[in-house]
C-alpha positions in Angstrom: 87.6 108.3 116.3 89.8 107.0 113.8 91.3 103.7 113.8 95.2 103.5 114.6 96.0 101.6 111.2 93.5 104.0 108.8 95.3 105.0 106.0 95.4 107.7 103.2 96.7 107.1 99.8 98.0 109.6 97.9 99.5 109.1 93.7 100.6 110.5 90.7 101.8 109.3 87.2 105.0 111.0 85.7 105.9 111.0 82.4 109.5 109.7 82.8 110.3 106.0 82.7 110.9 103.5 85.8 114.5 104.3 86.2 114.3 108.0 86.2 111.6 108.0 89.1 113.1 105.5 90.9 116.7 107.5 90.9 115.4 110.7 91.5 113.0 109.5 94.4 115.9 107.9 96.3 119.1 109.7 95.6 119.7 112.1 98.2 121.3 114.7 95.7 117.9 114.8 94.2 115.4 114.4 97.0 116.8 117.8 98.1 115.0 119.4 95.2 111.8 118.2 95.7 110.9 116.9 99.8 108.3 119.7 100.5 105.1 120.9 99.6 105.5 124.3 98.9 107.9 126.9 98.0 107.9 128.4 101.7 109.8 125.3 102.9 112.9 123.6 101.8 114.6 120.2 102.2 118.4 121.2 102.6 120.0 117.8 103.7 119.1 114.5 103.0 120.9 110.8 103.8 119.2 107.7 102.4 120.1 104.2 102.8 117.8 101.8 100.3 117.7 98.3 102.2 115.7 96.6 104.2 117.1 97.9 107.8 118.8 101.0 105.8 117.6 104.2 107.7 117.3 107.6 106.1 117.3 111.5 107.7 115.6 113.8 105.4 115.9 117.5 107.0 112.7 120.0 106.2 112.5 123.3 107.3 110.6 126.7 106.7 113.3 128.8 104.0 113.1 131.4 107.2 114.1 129.2 109.6 111.0 129.9 111.9 110.5 125.8 112.3 111.9 122.8 111.1 112.1 119.0 111.7 114.3 116.1 110.5 111.9 113.6 108.4 113.5 109.8 109.6 112.9 106.2 109.2 114.2 102.5 108.4 113.3 100.9 105.6 111.5 97.3 105.8 111.4 96.1 102.3 112.6 97.6 99.0 112.0 96.0 95.7 113.8 97.6 92.9 111.3 99.0 90.6 108.5 97.6 92.8 107.9 98.5 96.5 109.5 100.1 99.0 107.8 100.6 102.7 109.4 102.2 105.4 108.4 102.9 109.1 108.9 106.4 110.2 110.9 107.0 113.5 107.5 107.4 116.0 105.7 104.3 114.1 103.5 105.2 111.2 104.0 102.9 108.0 104.1 103.9 104.9 104.1 102.2 101.5 105.2 103.2 97.9 104.5 101.5 94.9 105.8 101.7 91.9 104.3 100.7 88.6 104.8 101.3 84.8 102.5 102.5 82.9 102.9 103.0 78.9 105.8 105.7 78.7 104.9 107.0 82.4 105.2 105.6 85.8 102.9 106.0 88.6 103.8 106.5 92.2 101.1 105.5 94.8 102.2 105.6 98.6 100.1 104.7 101.4 100.7 105.7 104.9 99.4 105.5 108.4 97.2 108.7 109.3 98.3 110.1 112.6 96.2 112.0 115.0 97.4 116.1 115.1 96.0 117.1 112.0 93.0 116.2 110.1 92.7 113.6 107.7 92.4 116.3 104.2 95.5 117.9 105.8 97.7 115.3 105.7 96.1 114.0 102.5 96.7 117.5 100.7 100.3 118.0 102.5 101.8 114.1 101.5 99.9 114.8 97.3 101.6 118.2 96.9 104.9 117.0 98.0 104.5 114.2 95.2 103.5 116.3 92.8 106.5 118.7 93.6 108.0 115.3 93.2 107.0 114.7 89.8 107.7 118.4 88.5 111.1 118.2 89.3 111.2 115.1 87.5 109.3 115.9 84.8 112.0 119.0 84.1 114.9 117.0 84.9 116.8 115.7 81.9 118.9 112.7 82.7 
């Protein structure tokens, strides 16, 4: 049986400066453009109060309307251009590290696993969203 505190880490390297990465990762008008794992899903609405104790709600749903949910939680730590930690509404913890590497930015997300889906399925889903974010950032002109 998996430990309740077991984690999975996903990461990507993005060809963009840290200011751009941070803005597109945290601004609701941008979150709605990348926060989904496949083209069959969308994120039609997002609110984001990025500060310790601030809350977020990102609506994620299938484009055909067959299923959807609100991805919600509250921020614990916010360190500009370095770190964001939050707790999802049902208790799982997430840590996002931002690292500069020359003219690229690395985004590394570590999250507590949950017991419903296989670990590899969770990793694949979170990595797909992160890759969608990378594609969005690299195709967006700031």
